[in-house]
N, C-alpha and C positions, 0 to 999 in steps of 0.2 A: 281407434280407441286405445289400442296398445301403445301407439306412438305418443298419445297424449299422456298416458300413465307413466311412460318412461321419461318424459320431459323434465319433471321436477328432479328426478334422480340424476339425470345428466347435468342439469343446471347446478345441482349441489356439488357434483364432482368437479365441475369447472370452478366453482367458488372456492372449494377446498384447495384445488391445485393453485389457484391464484393466490390464496392466502399463504400457502406453503412457499411459493416463490417470493412473496413479499418478505416473509420471515427470514428465508435463506439469504435474500439480498441484503437485508438489514444486518444479519449476522456477519456476512462477509465484509460489508462496508465498515462496520464498527470494529471488526478485527483489524482491518487495514489501517484505520485511523489510529487505533491504540498503538499499533506497531510503529507508525510514523512518529507519533508523539513520544515514543521511547527515546528518540534521538533528537527530534526537532523541538526547539523551545516553544512553549505555549504562550503565544503573544496575545491571547485573549481567552475568554471563557464564555459559556452560555449564560452564567449569572451576570457577567458584564453586559451582555446583550439584553438580558431581562431588565436590568436596572435602567439602561438607556431607553428601552421601550416604555417602561413605567413612567419615566420622567417626561418623555415625549407626549404620552397620553394625558399627562397632568398639565401639559403646557409649560413645562419647566426645562431649563437647560442643566444638564448634568455632565460636566467634563469627567472623563475617566482618567485617573492617574494610575499608571502601571508601567513598570519597567522590569523586564526579565533579567534576573541575575543568576549566573551559574552557581552550582553547589559550593565551589571553593570561595565564593565571595559573599556567602550568607553566614551571618554570625552563628558560631557554635552555641552561644548562649540561647539564641532564638530557637535553634533546632531542638535543643534539649528542653527548653521551656515549653514548647508546643507539645512535645511528647508527654512531658510531665503533667500538663494540664488536660490534654485531650485523649491520650491513648497510651498508657504506660506499658501495655503488652504489645505494642506495635511491632517490634522485631520478631515476635513469636507467633502471632496469629496469621491466618491466611485470608485476611480481609474482613473477617467477622469475629468479634470478641464474644465467644460463647459464654464466658464467665459473666461478663457484664449483661449480656442478654438475659441470662437466668436470673441475675439479681434484679434487673428491671422488671421482669415478669413476676417474680415473687413479691416485690414491693407493690406492684399494681394489684395483685390478688389480695394483699393485706389492706387494701383501701387507699394506698398512696396513688398520686397521679402518675400515670405511665411516663417515665422519663426516657430520654434518648440514650442510646447505647452505641451511637455511630462511631466507627473507627476513623482514623485519618484516611485510610484507603477509601472508605465509603464517602467521606466528605470530599475527597479529591474527585471521585467519580461524579458526584452530584454537581459540584461547582464547575467542573470542566465541561461536562457533556449534557447536563440536564437543567432543571429549573428548581426554584425554591417552592415551598408549599408541601402539602401532604396529600397523597393519593396512592392507591394501590398500584396504579400504572407506573407512577414515578418510582415507587419503592422497588417494583419489579425490574425496571430498567437500571436503577441504581445497583441492584444486586448483580445484574449481568455485567455492567461495566466494571464493578468492583472485582469480579472474578477475572475479567480480562486483564486489568492492570496488575493484579496480584500474580497472575500467571506469566505475563509477558514483561513486566518491569521488575528490576531489583528494588528492594525496599528504599534504598537511597534515592532512587529516581522518584518514587511515590512522594516522599517527603519534600524533595526538591520542587516538584510541580506544585504540591499543596502550598508551600511557603510562597510561591510565586503568583498564585492566583486567588488565595483566600481573601475575603473582604474584611477590611479593618476600619472602615468608615464609609460614609456615603461617597461613592465614586473613587474610593481609595482601595486598590487591590494590589496584593503582593507585598513582601517584606520591604523592598526598597522604597516603594511609595509610602508605606506606613512609617518607616524610620524617618524619612524626610518630613513627612506630614506632622508627626507628633514630636520629634526630638531634633530635627534639623541635622541628622547625621546619615551616613550611608549604611546599608544593611550589614556591612562587615564591621561597623564600629559600635554596634549596640552593646551596652553594658548588661550585666546580669539583671540589674533592677529594671532597666528599660525593657529588656526582652520578656521578663516575667510579667510586666504590666501589659505588654502587647498580647501575650498569651492569655492574660486574665480577662480581656475584653472580648475574646472570640465568641463566647456564647451570645453576645448582644453587641455586635460591632458598631451598629448605627445608633445605639443608645448609651453606650459607655465610652468614657474618654480615657485613653492611656496616659496622656500628658497631665490631666487633672483628674486623677482617680478619686472616686467616691470612697468613703470608708470601707464599703463592701469590696470594691475592686482592689483596694490596698491590702485588705486582709487576704483576699484570694491570691494576689501576687506574692505575698509573703509565704502562703502555703505552697505555691508553685516552686519558689526557691528552695523550700525545705524538701520538696519532692525531688527536685533536681539533684540535691546532695544525696538523698536516699537512694537514687538510681545509680549513684557512683560518679556523677560529674561527666566531664567530656568523654571519658573512656567508654561510657555507655554507647556513644554513637558508633564506635567501632563494630558493634553488633550488626549494624545495617549493611556492612560490606561482607559479612560471613557467607 
């Protein structure tokens, strides 16, 4: 009888030990992966895989257009435009913009719809390692990977990876593919207006068009250009190497 009473406790210990080993293994593997991608180009992302699977399940063909471009060959206008549009405190925070989080929470308490406050670091973590959609599991994993890349990568690398993997249209990923797709130029030849229009469509990349912007997208791109000047222009990017 004593052995029978002890069995559930022993089983529980084994289950807990197994769970701890799984968590530890995941932590080590994710750490090694983030360290590897600090130096190795990201030639794909989990969101690219997700889009391919979605298309396959729908019985459709979805060619992925993507070409990695190093930092030096990415338009300075595009770098600044994306920061101006998405995360103006990017050089200063440690992955999470607490100011925007407080504003979003206050707005939701006042009855407004809860809006996103994701940083470029969080979006990089989500696009590179995870999937789209909303769940507490995904948000928890996003926070973990955000902490890893903020700890192990310089800010310049975070933005470099983001610009190379972010989605800009169905099957169009990264700045090089987007520049070619919308404007027929390379990623290093984008003008300020073109860059601001690309940044303007990021909240809805499969629904908005950077080459034929709607009045709303055009107004948003004008606002982004104003924000780029308010940030101080190209000199602002020097803060990413501090």
